[in-house]
C-alpha positions as CSV (number, residue, x, y, z in Angstrom):
1,M,126.6,196.9,41.8
2,K,124.1,194.7,39.9
3,A,126.5,191.7,40.8
4,A,126.3,193.4,45.1
5,S,122.5,193.9,43.8
6,S,122.0,190.4,42.8
7,F,124.2,188.6,46.0
8,L,122.4,190.4,48.3
9,S,118.7,189.6,46.8
10,A,120.1,185.3,47.3
11,A,120.9,186.3,51.0
12,S,117.3,187.5,50.7
13,A,116.2,184.7,49.9
14,V,118.2,182.0,52.1
15,A,117.3,184.2,55.0
16,L,113.9,184.2,54.1
17,S,113.9,180.3,53.7
18,A,115.3,180.1,56.3
19,S,113.0,181.3,58.8
20,L,110.2,179.3,57.4
21,A,111.8,175.7,56.7
22,V,113.1,176.5,60.7
23,P,109.6,177.0,62.6
24,G,108.7,174.3,60.4
25,A,111.2,171.3,61.0
26,L,110.9,172.0,64.7
27,A,107.1,171.1,64.6
28,I,107.4,168.2,63.2
29,Q,109.1,167.3,66.0
30,L,107.4,168.5,68.3
31,A,104.2,166.6,66.9
32,G,106.3,163.2,66.3
33,V,107.5,163.9,70.3
34,S,103.5,164.7,71.3
35,A,103.2,160.7,69.3
36,A,105.1,159.3,71.0
37,S,104.2,160.5,74.3
38,A,100.4,160.2,73.6
39,A,98.3,159.2,70.8
40,T,95.0,157.6,70.2
41,V,93.4,155.5,67.9
42,S,89.6,154.6,66.7
43,S,90.4,151.2,66.3
44,I,92.3,148.0,66.3
45,D,92.3,145.3,64.0
46,V,94.0,141.4,64.5
47,R,95.6,140.0,61.8
48,G,97.6,136.6,61.6
49,N,95.9,134.6,64.3
50,Q,93.7,131.3,63.6
51,R,92.5,129.6,66.7
52,V,93.0,132.9,69.0
53,E,90.3,135.1,69.4
54,A,90.4,138.1,68.1
55,S,88.8,139.7,71.8
56,T,91.8,137.8,73.7
57,I,93.9,139.3,71.6
58,R,92.2,142.3,72.1
59,E,92.2,141.5,75.9
60,H,96.0,141.3,76.1
61,V,96.7,144.3,74.0
62,G,95.2,146.0,76.6
63,I,94.8,150.0,75.0
64,S,91.4,151.1,74.2
65,P,90.1,152.3,71.3
66,G,90.1,156.8,72.0
67,R,92.4,156.7,74.7
68,S,95.9,158.0,74.5
69,F,98.5,155.2,74.4
70,S,102.6,155.7,74.5
71,S,104.7,153.4,72.8
72,A,106.1,152.2,76.6
73,D,102.2,150.7,76.3
74,V,102.4,149.7,73.3
75,D,105.5,147.6,74.3
76,E,103.4,145.8,77.1
77,A,101.5,145.0,75.7
78,V,103.6,142.9,73.2
79,K,105.2,141.5,76.2
80,R,101.9,140.0,77.4
81,L,101.2,139.0,74.0
82,F,104.8,136.8,73.8
83,A,103.9,136.1,78.0
84,T,100.9,133.8,76.4
85,G,103.1,131.6,75.0
86,L,100.8,131.4,72.0
87,F,102.6,133.2,69.4
88,S,106.4,133.2,68.1
89,D,106.0,137.0,66.5
90,V,103.7,139.6,67.4
91,R,103.9,143.1,66.1
92,I,102.0,146.3,66.6
93,N,101.8,149.6,64.6
94,Q,99.9,152.3,64.9
95,V,98.3,152.7,60.5
96,G,96.7,155.9,60.7
97,S,93.8,155.9,63.1
98,T,93.8,151.2,63.4
99,L,96.4,149.7,65.6
100,V,97.6,146.6,64.1
101,V,98.7,143.5,65.9
102,Q,100.2,141.2,63.7
103,V,100.9,137.4,65.5
104,S,101.9,134.8,64.5
105,E,100.6,131.6,66.1
106,L,103.1,128.7,67.4
107,Q,101.5,125.2,66.4
108,V,100.1,123.6,68.4
109,V,101.5,120.2,69.8
110,N,98.9,117.4,68.5
111,Q,100.5,114.0,69.8
112,V,104.7,113.5,70.9
113,L,106.0,110.0,69.9
114,F,108.9,108.0,71.1
115,Q,110.6,105.4,68.7
116,G,113.2,103.1,69.3
117,N,112.7,102.7,73.2
118,K,112.9,99.5,74.9
119,K,114.9,100.0,78.6
120,I,112.5,103.3,79.2
121,K,109.0,103.3,78.4
122,D,107.0,105.9,77.0
123,A,105.0,107.2,79.9
124,A,108.6,107.6,81.9
125,L,109.8,109.7,78.6
126,S,106.5,111.9,78.7
127,S,107.7,113.1,81.7
128,A,110.6,113.6,81.3
129,V,109.8,116.2,78.2
130,Q,108.0,119.5,78.0
131,L,105.7,119.0,75.3
132,K,102.9,117.7,75.8
133,P,99.4,117.4,73.7
134,R,97.3,120.0,72.9
135,G,99.8,122.3,74.1
136,A,102.2,125.3,71.9
137,F,105.3,123.6,69.8
138,S,108.6,125.6,70.6
139,T,111.7,124.4,68.2
140,A,113.8,125.3,71.1
141,T,111.4,123.6,73.3
142,M,111.9,120.3,71.9
143,E,115.6,120.7,71.4
144,A,115.6,120.5,75.1
145,D,113.2,117.2,75.2
146,A,115.8,115.4,73.4
147,E,118.7,116.7,75.6
148,A,116.1,115.1,79.0
149,I,115.6,112.1,76.7
150,R,119.5,111.4,76.0
151,E,119.8,112.3,80.2
152,A,117.4,109.5,81.2
153,Y,119.4,107.6,79.2
154,R,123.3,108.3,80.7
155,R,121.2,107.6,84.6
156,I,120.1,104.5,83.3
157,G,124.0,104.0,82.0
158,R,123.7,104.4,78.1
159,N,125.8,107.6,77.6
160,D,126.4,106.4,73.9
161,A,122.3,107.2,73.2
162,T,121.3,109.8,70.5
163,V,117.7,111.2,69.9
164,N,116.4,112.8,66.1
165,A,113.9,115.0,66.6
166,R,111.6,116.0,64.2
167,T,107.9,117.3,63.4
168,M,104.5,116.0,61.0
169,D,102.8,118.4,59.7
170,L,99.4,118.0,59.9
171,G,97.7,120.9,58.5
172,E,96.1,123.2,60.5
173,N,98.8,124.3,62.6
174,R,99.2,121.8,64.3
175,V,102.2,119.0,64.6
176,N,103.5,115.8,65.7
177,V,106.6,115.9,67.5
178,V,108.6,112.7,67.0
179,F,111.7,111.7,69.6
180,E,113.8,109.1,67.5
181,V,116.0,107.3,70.5
182,N,118.9,105.3,69.3
183,E,119.4,103.4,72.7
184,G,123.2,102.2,71.8
185,E,124.9,99.7,74.3
186,R,125.3,100.2,78.2
187,T,127.4,101.8,79.2
188,K,129.8,99.7,81.9
189,I,132.2,100.8,84.6
190,A,135.4,98.1,84.5
191,D,137.0,100.1,87.8
192,V,136.7,101.9,90.3
193,N,140.5,103.0,91.7
194,F,141.1,105.3,94.7
195,V,144.7,107.0,94.9
196,G,145.8,108.2,98.4
197,N,144.1,106.5,100.8
198,N,146.3,104.8,103.7
199,A,144.2,104.6,106.8
200,F,141.6,102.7,104.7
201,G,141.7,100.1,102.2
202,D,139.6,99.9,98.7
203,R,137.3,97.9,100.0
204,R,136.0,99.7,103.4
205,L,135.7,103.1,101.1
206,S,134.2,101.4,98.3
207,D,130.6,100.3,100.9
208,V,131.0,104.3,101.2
209,I,130.9,104.9,97.6
210,T,127.4,104.4,95.4
211,T,129.6,104.2,92.4
212,K,129.9,100.1,91.9
213,K,132.2,97.9,89.1
214,S,129.9,96.7,87.0
215,T,130.3,92.6,87.7
216,I,127.6,89.7,86.1
217,L,125.1,91.1,89.0
218,S,124.8,94.6,87.4
219,L,122.0,94.1,85.0
220,L,120.3,93.4,88.3
221,T,121.4,96.1,90.9
222,R,121.9,98.8,88.9
223,D,124.9,100.3,91.0
224,D,127.1,100.1,88.0
225,I,126.2,103.5,86.1
226,Y,128.3,106.1,85.7
227,D,127.1,109.6,86.6
228,E,128.6,112.8,87.4
229,Q,125.9,113.5,89.6
230,R,126.0,110.7,92.0
231,L,130.5,110.7,92.2
232,R,129.6,114.8,93.2
233,A,127.7,112.6,95.8
234,D,130.5,110.0,96.2
235,E,132.6,112.7,97.6
236,E,130.8,114.2,99.8
237,A,129.8,110.5,101.6
238,L,133.1,110.1,101.5
239,R,133.9,113.5,103.5
240,R,131.3,112.8,105.7
241,F,132.9,109.2,106.1
242,Y,136.4,110.5,107.3
243,Y,135.2,114.0,108.6
244,N,133.1,110.9,111.2
245,R,136.7,109.7,112.1
246,G,138.5,111.6,113.7
247,Y,139.8,112.8,109.8
248,A,139.3,116.8,109.7
249,D,141.8,117.7,107.2
250,F,140.4,115.2,104.6
251,R,139.2,116.3,101.0
252,V,139.4,115.2,97.6
253,V,141.7,115.9,95.9
254,S,140.3,114.7,92.5
255,A,137.9,112.9,90.8
256,F,136.7,111.4,87.5
257,G,135.9,109.4,85.1
258,E,137.4,108.2,82.1
259,L,136.0,106.2,79.0
260,D,137.1,103.9,77.0
261,E,135.8,103.6,73.8
262,A,136.3,100.6,72.7
263,S,134.9,98.4,75.0
264,N,132.1,101.4,76.3
265,S,133.4,101.5,80.2
266,Y,134.4,104.0,81.9
267,T,137.9,103.6,85.1
268,V,136.4,105.8,88.3
269,T,140.0,107.3,89.5
270,I,138.8,109.1,93.0
271,T,142.3,110.6,94.8
272,V,141.9,111.6,98.0
273,E,144.0,113.5,100.9
274,E,143.6,112.0,104.7
275,G,145.5,114.3,106.8
276,D,146.4,113.1,109.9
277,K,144.0,111.8,112.4
278,Y,142.0,114.1,115.7
279,T,140.4,113.3,119.1
280,F,138.6,116.7,120.4
281,G,140.4,118.6,123.4
282,D,138.7,120.8,125.8
283,V,134.7,121.7,124.9
284,S,133.5,124.4,126.4
285,I,129.9,126.6,125.9
286,E,130.1,130.2,125.7
287,T,127.2,132.6,126.0
288,S,125.7,136.3,124.8
289,I,122.3,135.5,126.4
290,P,122.2,136.5,129.9
291,E,119.5,134.2,130.7
292,V,121.1,131.1,129.1
293,N,122.6,129.0,131.9
294,T,126.1,127.5,130.2
295,T,126.0,125.0,132.9
296,E,122.3,123.4,132.2
297,L,123.7,122.3,128.6
298,Q,126.9,120.1,129.1
299,S,124.8,116.9,129.0
300,L,123.5,117.9,125.4
301,V,127.1,118.3,124.1
302,E,128.0,115.0,122.3
303,T,131.1,115.9,121.8
304,K,133.7,114.6,124.1
305,T,137.3,114.5,124.8
306,G,140.1,112.5,124.3
307,A,137.2,111.0,121.5
308,A,137.7,111.1,118.1
309,Y,136.6,114.1,116.5
310,S,133.5,113.2,114.7
311,A,131.3,116.4,112.7
312,K,128.4,114.1,113.1
313,D,128.9,114.7,116.9
314,V,129.7,118.3,116.1
315,E,125.8,118.8,114.4
316,D,124.1,116.3,116.6
317,S,125.1,119.1,119.8
318,I,124.7,122.5,117.8
319,I,121.2,120.9,116.6
320,A,120.1,120.0,120.8
321,L,121.9,123.1,121.7
322,T,119.3,125.2,119.0
323,E,116.3,123.2,120.3
324,E,116.9,123.4,123.5
325,V,117.6,127.5,123.6
326,A,114.5,127.7,121.3
327,G,112.1,125.8,124.1
328,K,113.5,128.3,126.1
329,G,111.5,131.3,123.5
330,Y,114.9,132.6,121.6
331,A,114.2,131.7,118.2
332,F,116.6,133.4,116.8
333,A,119.7,132.3,118.5
334,Q,122.6,130.6,117.2
335,V,124.2,128.3,118.0
336,T,128.2,128.1,116.4
337,P,130.8,125.8,116.5
338,R,134.3,127.6,116.9
339,G,137.5,124.9,116.2
340,D,140.7,125.3,117.8
341,R,143.6,122.8,116.0
342,N,146.7,122.0,117.7
343,F,148.4,120.4,115.1
344,E,150.9,119.1,117.7
345,S,149.0,117.1,120.1
346,H,146.9,116.1,117.2
347,T,143.2,117.2,118.8
348,I,140.6,120.0,118.0
349,S,139.4,122.3,121.2
350,V,135.5,123.2,120.5
351,V,133.5,126.2,122.1
352,Y,130.0,126.6,121.0
353,T,129.1,130.2,121.0
354,I,126.1,130.6,121.7
355,D,124.3,134.4,120.2
356,Q,120.8,136.5,119.4
357,G,121.1,135.5,115.7
358,A,119.2,138.2,113.6
359,K,115.7,138.1,113.3
360,T,115.0,136.5,109.6
361,Y,111.5,134.9,108.8
362,V,110.5,132.4,106.0
363,Q,108.7,134.4,103.9
364,R,107.0,131.4,101.9
365,I,108.8,127.5,100.4
366,E,108.6,127.0,97.2
367,I,108.9,123.2,96.3
368,R,110.0,122.5,92.1
369,G,110.9,119.1,90.4
370,N,107.5,117.7,92.0
371,A,106.1,116.6,89.1
372,R,104.6,113.4,90.6
373,T,104.9,114.2,94.5
374,R,102.2,116.5,95.4
375,D,103.9,119.6,97.4
376,Y,101.8,118.6,100.9
377,V,104.2,115.9,101.3
378,I,106.9,117.8,101.3
379,R,105.8,120.6,103.1
380,R,105.2,118.3,105.6
381,E,108.9,117.2,106.0
382,F,109.5,120.6,107.1
383,D,109.6,122.2,111.3
384,V,109.1,125.6,109.5
385,S,106.6,127.2,107.8
386,E,105.7,130.3,106.4
387,G,106.4,133.4,109.0
388,D,107.7,131.1,111.6
389,A,111.9,131.9,112.4
390,F,113.8,131.0,109.8
391,N,115.9,128.1,111.2
392,Q,118.8,126.9,109.2
393,V,119.0,123.1,111.6
394,L,115.8,122.7,110.9
395,I,116.7,123.0,107.8
396,Q,118.7,120.5,107.0
397,R,116.5,118.2,109.0
398,A,114.0,118.2,106.7
399,K,116.7,117.6,103.7
400,K,117.1,114.2,105.8
401,R,113.4,114.1,106.1
402,L,113.5,114.0,102.4
403,E,116.3,112.0,101.3
404,N,115.3,109.6,103.9
405,L,111.5,109.1,102.6
406,G,113.4,107.1,99.5
407,F,111.0,109.2,96.3
408,F,113.3,111.3,95.1
409,D,117.0,111.2,93.7
410,R,118.0,114.3,94.9
411,V,116.9,116.9,97.1
412,E,118.5,120.4,97.0
413,I,117.6,123.8,100.1
414,A,119.2,126.9,98.7
415,T,117.7,130.0,100.1
416,A,116.4,133.1,98.0
417,P,116.0,137.0,99.0
418,G,112.1,137.7,100.1
419,S,110.4,140.9,99.6
420,E,111.6,142.2,103.1
421,P,115.0,142.1,104.5
422,D,114.3,140.2,107.7
423,Q,112.6,137.6,104.9
424,V,114.1,135.0,102.8
425,V,112.6,132.3,100.6
426,L,113.1,128.7,101.0
427,V,113.8,126.9,97.1
428,V,113.5,123.2,97.4
429,D,114.7,121.3,93.8
430,V,113.8,117.6,93.7
431,V,114.5,115.3,91.4
432,E,112.1,112.3,91.4
433,K,112.5,108.4,91.0
434,S,110.4,105.5,90.7
435,T,109.1,104.7,93.1
436,G,106.8,101.9,92.8
437,E,107.7,98.1,91.2
438,F,106.7,94.6,90.7
439,S,109.0,92.0,91.6
440,I,109.3,88.0,91.2
441,G,111.8,86.1,93.0
442,A,111.9,82.1,93.8
443,G,114.3,81.6,97.3
444,Y,115.0,78.7,99.1
445,T,115.7,78.2,103.2
446,S,117.2,75.1,105.3
447,G,115.1,76.3,108.6
448,G,111.8,77.3,109.6
449,Q,109.1,76.1,110.0
450,T,108.4,75.0,106.2
451,P,112.1,74.5,104.3
452,G,112.0,74.3,100.7
453,P,111.9,76.6,97.3
454,S,109.4,79.1,98.0
455,V,108.1,81.9,95.4
456,E,106.6,85.3,96.1
457,A,105.3,88.0,93.6
458,S,104.1,91.4,94.9
459,I,103.6,94.8,93.5
460,T,104.7,97.5,95.4
461,E,104.5,101.6,95.5
462,R,106.0,104.1,97.7
463,N,104.4,107.2,97.1
464,F,101.2,106.3,96.2
465,L,99.6,108.4,93.6
466,G,102.7,111.2,94.4
467,R,100.3,111.2,98.4
468,G,103.7,109.6,100.3
469,Q,101.5,106.1,100.6
470,F,102.2,103.1,100.8
471,I,101.1,100.1,99.4
472,R,101.8,96.6,99.1
473,V,100.5,93.4,97.2
474,S,102.2,90.2,97.8
475,A,101.6,86.6,97.4
476,G,104.2,83.6,97.8
477,G,104.7,80.4,99.0
478,G,106.3,76.8,99.1
479,K,105.7,73.3,98.8
480,D,104.3,72.9,102.4
481,S,103.4,77.1,102.6
482,R,100.8,79.6,101.2
483,D,100.9,83.8,102.1
484,F,98.9,85.8,101.3
485,M,99.4,89.3,102.3
486,V,98.0,93.5,102.0
487,S,100.0,96.4,103.8
488,F,98.8,99.9,103.9
489,T,100.5,102.7,105.5
490,E,100.0,106.3,105.6
491,P,102.9,107.9,107.3
492,Y,101.2,110.9,108.4
493,F,97.7,110.1,109.7
494,L,95.3,113.4,110.3
495,G,97.8,115.5,109.1
496,R,100.8,115.0,112.6
497,R,103.8,113.3,112.0
498,I,101.8,109.8,113.4
499,S,102.0,106.9,111.1
500,A,98.7,104.5,110.7
501,G,98.2,100.9,108.3
502,F,96.7,98.0,107.8
503,D,97.7,94.7,107.0
504,I,95.4,92.1,106.0
505,Y,96.9,88.6,106.5
506,R,96.6,84.7,105.4
507,Q,98.8,81.8,106.3
508,T,98.9,77.9,105.9
509,R,101.8,75.4,106.6
510,T,102.2,72.1,106.7
511,L,103.9,71.4,109.0
512,D,105.4,67.3,109.6
513,K,102.4,66.1,112.2
514,Y,99.5,69.1,112.0
515,E,98.3,72.1,109.7
516,S,98.0,75.4,111.1
517,E,95.4,78.0,108.9
518,L,95.6,81.7,110.0
519,N,93.6,84.6,108.2
520,G,94.1,88.3,110.5
521,A,94.1,91.6,109.9
522,T,96.3,94.2,112.3
523,V,95.5,97.9,112.4
524,R,98.5,100.0,113.7
525,F,99.9,102.9,114.6
526,G,103.6,104.3,115.0
527,L,104.9,107.9,116.8
528,P,108.2,108.9,116.5
529,I,109.5,110.2,119.7
530,T,112.9,111.5,118.8
531,E,115.4,111.2,115.9
532,S,115.9,107.5,117.2
533,V,113.2,106.6,119.2
534,S,109.4,106.3,118.3
535,T,107.5,103.9,119.2
536,Q,104.3,101.3,117.2
537,L,100.4,100.9,118.8
538,A,98.5,97.7,117.1
539,Y,95.7,96.1,116.9
540,N,95.8,92.4,116.0
541,Y,93.0,90.3,115.0
542,T,93.8,86.9,114.3
543,Q,91.3,83.2,113.6
544,E,93.8,80.2,113.8
545,K,92.9,76.8,112.4
546,Y,94.4,73.5,113.0
547,S,93.9,70.4,112.2
548,L,96.2,66.7,112.0
549,R,97.9,65.4,109.0
550,E,97.9,61.6,108.4
551,H,99.8,60.6,111.1
552,C,96.7,60.0,113.3
553,D,92.4,60.6,113.0
554,A,89.8,62.9,114.7
555,D,89.3,61.1,118.0
556,G,93.6,60.7,117.6
557,N,94.0,57.2,117.4
558,G,97.2,56.0,114.7
559,L,95.4,55.2,111.1
560,V,95.3,51.5,109.0
561,D,97.3,51.6,105.8
562,E,96.3,49.1,102.7
563,S,97.6,46.3,104.6
564,G,95.2,46.4,107.3
565,T,97.7,47.0,109.8
566,P,98.0,50.0,111.8
567,P,101.4,52.0,111.2
568,T,101.4,52.3,114.9
569,P,99.4,50.9,117.6
570,V,98.5,54.8,118.9
571,C,99.3,58.2,117.2
572,D,102.6,58.7,117.1
573,V,101.2,63.2,117.9
574,S,101.6,64.0,121.3
575,Q,98.3,65.1,123.5
576,A,99.4,68.8,123.5
577,I,98.8,69.3,120.1
578,Q,96.3,66.8,119.5
579,E,94.4,68.7,122.5
580,G,95.4,72.3,120.4
581,V,93.4,71.2,117.3
582,R,90.8,69.6,118.6
583,E,89.8,72.9,120.5
584,S,90.0,75.2,117.0
585,P,89.0,77.1,115.5
586,W,90.6,79.4,117.5
587,V,90.5,83.3,117.9
588,K,93.5,85.4,118.8
589,S,92.8,89.7,120.1
590,S,95.0,91.5,121.5
591,V,96.7,95.1,121.6
592,S,101.0,95.7,121.0
593,G,103.4,98.6,122.1
594,T,106.4,98.8,120.7
595,V,109.5,100.9,121.1
596,L,111.5,100.9,118.4
597,Y,115.7,102.5,119.5
598,N,117.2,102.7,116.0
599,T,120.8,104.8,116.3
600,I,122.4,102.7,113.1
601,D,125.1,103.7,110.8
602,D,123.3,102.0,107.4
603,M,120.0,99.9,107.8
604,K,121.9,98.0,104.3
605,N,125.5,97.7,105.6
606,P,125.6,98.7,109.4
607,H,129.3,99.0,110.8
608,A,128.1,101.6,114.2
609,G,124.9,102.0,116.4
610,I,122.5,99.7,118.2
611,Y,119.4,98.5,116.9
612,A,117.0,97.0,119.8
613,T,112.8,96.3,120.4
614,F,110.6,95.7,123.7
615,T,106.9,94.7,122.5
616,T,104.6,94.3,125.0
617,E,101.4,91.9,123.7
618,V,98.2,91.7,125.9
619,A,95.6,89.0,124.5
620,G,92.3,88.6,125.9
621,L,89.5,91.4,124.4
622,G,87.2,89.5,123.0
623,G,88.7,86.1,121.3
624,D,89.4,82.8,122.6
625,A,93.7,83.6,123.9
626,E,93.8,85.2,127.4
627,F,97.6,86.0,128.1
628,V,100.9,88.8,128.2
629,K,103.7,88.5,126.4
630,L,106.8,90.4,126.3
631,T,109.7,90.3,124.1
632,G,113.0,92.4,123.4
633,R,116.3,92.2,121.5
634,S,119.2,94.1,121.3
635,S,121.9,94.8,119.0
636,Y,125.1,96.7,119.0
637,Y,127.6,96.9,115.5
638,H,130.4,98.2,116.5
639,T,133.9,98.2,114.2
640,L,136.4,96.4,114.9
641,S,138.9,97.6,112.6
642,D,138.3,99.9,110.0
643,E,141.2,99.6,107.3
644,L,140.5,95.5,107.1
645,D,136.9,96.4,107.3
646,V,135.9,93.9,110.7
647,V,132.8,94.7,112.6
648,G,131.2,92.8,115.8
649,L,128.0,92.3,116.8
650,V,126.9,91.1,120.0
651,S,123.3,91.0,119.8
652,I,121.2,89.9,123.5
653,G,116.7,88.6,123.8
654,G,114.7,87.1,125.6
655,G,110.9,86.3,126.1
656,H,108.7,85.4,128.4
657,I,104.4,84.5,128.3
658,A,102.1,83.6,130.9
659,G,98.7,83.3,130.6
660,F,96.0,85.3,133.1
661,G,95.8,84.6,136.4
662,D,96.4,80.9,136.3
663,N,95.3,79.9,133.3
664,N,97.1,77.8,130.8
665,L,98.3,78.2,127.5
666,R,97.8,77.6,124.2
667,I,100.5,74.9,122.6
668,F,100.8,76.7,119.7
669,D,101.3,80.1,122.1
670,H,104.6,79.1,123.3
671,F,108.1,80.1,122.4
672,K,109.7,77.8,119.9
673,N,113.0,78.0,118.9
674,N,114.8,79.6,115.8
675,E,117.8,80.6,114.1
676,R,117.2,83.8,115.4
677,I,117.0,82.4,118.9
678,I,120.5,79.7,118.4
679,R,121.5,78.1,115.5
680,G,122.8,74.6,115.5
681,F,119.5,73.3,115.7
682,E,116.2,72.2,114.3
683,Y,113.4,74.6,114.8
684,D,111.3,73.6,117.8
685,G,114.2,71.6,118.2
686,I,114.9,72.6,122.0
687,G,112.8,72.8,125.2
688,P,109.9,71.7,127.0
689,F,108.9,68.2,124.8
690,D,106.9,65.4,125.4
691,P,108.6,62.0,126.4
692,A,106.5,59.1,125.1
693,T,106.4,61.3,121.0
694,G,109.6,63.9,121.5
695,D,107.4,66.3,120.0
696,H,108.4,69.6,121.4
697,L,106.0,71.7,122.6
698,G,108.2,75.1,123.7
699,G,108.3,77.1,126.2
700,T,107.0,80.5,128.5
701,T,110.7,81.8,128.8
702,Y,113.4,82.0,126.5
703,F,117.2,83.9,126.8
704,N,119.2,84.2,124.2
705,A,122.7,86.0,123.6
706,S,125.0,86.0,120.1
707,V,128.4,86.9,119.3
708,E,130.0,87.8,115.9
709,A,132.4,89.1,113.8
710,Q,132.0,90.1,109.9
711,F,134.9,90.2,107.4
712,P,135.1,90.4,103.9
713,F,136.4,88.2,102.0
714,P,139.9,88.9,99.7
715,V,140.2,87.1,97.0
716,V,136.4,88.5,96.4
717,P,135.8,91.3,94.8
718,E,134.1,94.1,96.7
719,S,130.9,94.4,94.2
720,F,130.1,90.9,95.4
721,G,128.9,92.2,98.5
722,L,130.2,88.8,99.8
723,K,131.1,88.5,103.1
724,G,131.9,86.4,106.0
725,A,131.2,85.7,109.6
726,V,132.1,83.6,112.7
727,F,129.8,82.9,115.7
728,A,128.5,81.7,119.3
729,D,125.4,81.6,120.1
730,A,123.9,80.6,123.1
731,A,120.4,80.2,124.2
732,T,117.9,79.2,127.1
733,L,114.0,77.6,126.1
734,Y,112.1,76.4,128.9
735,G,109.0,76.6,131.5
736,N,105.5,75.5,130.0
737,K,101.4,76.2,130.7
738,I,99.6,73.4,128.9
739,E,97.4,71.6,130.3
740,R,98.1,68.2,131.9
741,T,95.9,66.4,130.3
742,G,95.3,61.9,130.5
743,T,99.5,60.5,129.9
744,L,100.8,63.4,129.2
745,T,104.2,64.1,131.3
746,V,106.2,67.4,129.8
747,A,109.9,67.1,130.6
748,G,112.9,69.3,129.8
749,T,111.3,72.3,131.4
750,D,114.3,73.1,133.9
751,M,116.1,76.2,132.7
752,E,119.4,74.4,130.5
753,W,121.9,76.3,128.3
754,R,122.2,75.5,125.2
755,A,126.0,76.7,122.5
756,S,126.6,76.7,119.3
757,V,129.3,77.9,117.6
758,G,129.8,78.4,114.0
759,A,130.8,80.2,110.4
760,G,128.1,81.4,108.1
761,L,128.4,83.3,104.8
762,I,126.5,86.8,104.4
763,W,125.7,87.7,100.3
764,Q,124.0,91.0,99.8
765,S,122.6,89.7,96.7
766,P,120.0,91.4,94.1
767,F,117.4,90.0,95.4
768,G,117.7,91.3,99.4
769,P,120.0,90.4,101.9
770,L,121.4,85.8,102.0
771,R,123.1,84.0,104.7
772,V,124.1,80.2,104.9
773,D,125.7,79.5,108.7
774,Y,127.7,75.9,109.4
775,A,127.3,75.6,113.5
776,V,128.0,72.9,115.9
777,P,126.3,72.7,119.5
778,V,129.1,72.5,121.8
779,V,126.6,72.2,124.3
780,K,123.3,70.5,124.4
781,E,120.5,68.5,125.8
782,D,119.9,64.7,124.6
783,S,116.1,65.4,123.2
784,D,117.5,68.8,121.5
785,V,117.5,67.8,117.8
786,E,120.6,69.4,116.0
787,Q,120.8,71.1,112.3
788,N,124.2,72.3,110.9
789,F,123.3,74.4,107.7
790,N,121.2,77.1,107.7
791,F,120.3,78.9,104.8
792,G,117.9,82.2,104.0
793,I,116.9,85.5,104.1
794,S,119.4,87.3,106.2
795,T,117.2,89.3,109.2
796,R,119.7,91.4,111.5
797,F,116.8,93.5,112.8
């Protein structure tokens, strides 16, 4: 009984304890929940701050004394403080009735220093790194900056460059960041090999890509830099090349570079699979929009039955159809090409389907990567704005325009979902490149007004102040010439796609029998009409001064030599030239208009297309000159053999000048022969002349034509950019409107044709395209002056 009583007493005690403990534990748990969901403090204590004011930190915390807050509010406060980029650590705890905010401030960057860099200047490296003076320091950012510097060196061909990043503690939470650079040796490209190509030779494909084999000229051209991104762009260039020449199945199997560490050079191997060549089969248009008449749209289609398959022609057809249908009020219409490939006949039939697409709008255009170029310079290349209908064709066109600016190494445009299902965000990522240059060059020419050596220095900026403006200042000259020029162009005048600019120049020439000095200025405006047609309107003002050289005195008499005997009984300069000199100085005030048509595939290395210009100039808006001048020139390029890389060129041109009414022209307004009219003859060496002195006086009309074949030299590496040419020229220069005075007579005014044949060398040098020609006249007049060799800058267009 006693034991039982003791057991009951123990049980009663346990039960009593449990009855008291459970409510207590529950009370504590409820209190904890209440504290987690809502609490109040009487004060906020900020600790650890040195530079940032406590009041600023309290504002970012967003919790006020006396008001309830939750754990979620504390989490948001921590996130807001970290988002300021001022702190490396943030902790918030409640101690009694006080909310304690403990922060650790990031160190402040005092200076960013670069050591050991010679090939890339400090300014260029500063723009590549994220750490800036007076900004917050972060170890992660410093490491990322070190990698950005290494990438900058890889882009200039120094793949083995190393970067050591460290800090110097200055006290007071400030540091200097030091990047120690070991630039290493320049990495070269030993060879570029193509595997699997049969339709086109290695030399032709090498012209297509930008990655080149290292040569003695690579230090100037800088085209032998191995870069993965450049190689990927080369793959795309090869695809476009083959797709536009009938090879619809073409693909790049692999493209890679293998580094030989012993020679520090890459061997690049590009393996391709060409596939079969296709032509276009049937081409038709279908539409689900009843109001669209497909018959009216047929003329806009560039793809023609029987022609070699071309992806560019398909793309151009899509653009033309899209713009035409959009102009009829169907802004969301989509043109989709559908190809039907016939493997037996090697044809591809194309059906262009026009449907009313989904209504999608551009919410905004987001631009990234433009540290220097201003946003509006990029935005204005888009034909769509925020709120407009999304049009993929216009987006691709904007991408091409941005690439053609020459401001960027790379342009990528992607889309991201907008805030609504029918909205998209255009994300434009650009990688900027240097757009300014200072150059000093020397040259030599054997023809023109002033043959001989020459030098030139210039400063050029193609993206002035990041505004997309062009400015150039140049000065140069040779033994008998001096040239000075300042040029400026604003490509978007008054916010429209109209270019406006001016040129201010001074030219002096010392010719065989007279000297000239021209001081002038031009104000010009340009307007694109289509992708291939543009116009330019200009106002030209020139003051011209002429003086005779030692042959004659001011009155046209022969000069006496040291022995007292005149070298000639009379002045040996034509009376027409003497009269023109006596009438100077004079002023020419004129307006000119030019229409340009350009479909050339590659302006540096043309293989196909037409480049044609026609200019009208009217002088007489004040000044002394009164005439109307018409000039035109057209050049047609066509690839004669893709495999051998043989290109044919046919050029024609002409000009005519006439004074107002029956007015005679000044001698210096007449056309004079040059190498662009016919080769094999001296500058001003054909046409009307003075029989008494033999001086050629120029003509009022000329016509010329030329045929040429250009081909690579098989024994010269393609990386040298050397080509050969054979040509035949024909031209005539006739007519003369010089006033006959005294005993002056003018002969050779009839239309007499000249012809020449020859061969030449064309070199795509680092200084620009150079050319040397040897031409032999086969049809000529007795009064003509021959010049077989001609060397100078190649002027294709």
